[in-house]
N, C-alpha and C positions, 0 to 999 in steps of 0.2 A: 504492499501500501504507503504513495502517495503524497509530503503534501507540498504546497503551492505556499508559497511566505506572506503571510500581509502585509503593508506595508502602505503603510499612511500615511495622505501628506499631511503640513504641519497647515495651519489657516494664515499666514505669512505665504508660510506657499504658491497659497490656492490662489491670495492677493496678488499675488504678484506676476501670477500666471495670467489669472484675467484680465489686470492693467495694457500685459504681454497681450496677446488673444485681440485686443480694444486698439490697439497701438498698432498689431498687424495684418486684424485683414479692415484697417483704413479706418477703423471707426470713430480713434483719436485721433489727428495728421496731426505728420511735424509742426510745430507752431500753440496746436492751442491748451489750451490754458484748463489744465485740470480744478472737481473740486473743490477748494479749505480744506483741510483737511480735516475738519472736525462734522461737513457733514459727507466727505471720503466715508469717516466711520459708521452714521445713521443711513446713506444712500448704499452699504454694500453687509452695514449688521458688523462692523469686527470691531476691537477699539484701536482706540488714538493709538498704540505699539507698537497695536498691527501696521496701520498702514504710517507712519515716521521709521516705521522697519526695515515698511516694503518702498515707499517711497526712495529711502537711502539701498538697498541693496539693487534696487531701475537707471535711480540713475550714473552708482556705476553697472549699470549692465552699454548705459550710453543709450537708454530708453528714456531714462525722464532730462532736464535739470531744471535745480534748484536754483529760481531766481531772492534771494531774501530780502523781504518785504518787497517779492511781489506778487509771486507765487512757483511752480510745479508746472511748465512748464513742459508736452513735449518736442521732444532732442528731435537732430537729423540725427538718425540710430546708423545707418548708413557711410554718414559720412565719419561718422565719433566711432563705430566695429569696434570693437572687443573681443574674443573666444567665446566670454559664454551669450557672448549679442550673436554671433553666426550660433552659437551652439540652440537657442531660442528660435533662429528662426528656423533648422532643421528640428526642433522637439511641436511648430506650432502645423511644421509641413505637416507633417509627417513621416 
């Protein structure tokens, strides 16, 4: 008898993947401003910590640009791509 390992992703990973998918699908375009963090919490049903760490991760991957006191914007991820950006695109495309 064989059993498969069960893998559960974290809420942060789900948040990151949801935003990545919106960007890669074109629903969020380069230059679009994301709602404020507290509004994203309400809209997506996650904690402020999840949103904050998720935005930081997405910025490190090149998907978002954080402009202090102005907001969070979709970055030109093809121009500033990292290996993580490439892997996210591959994951999105299957």
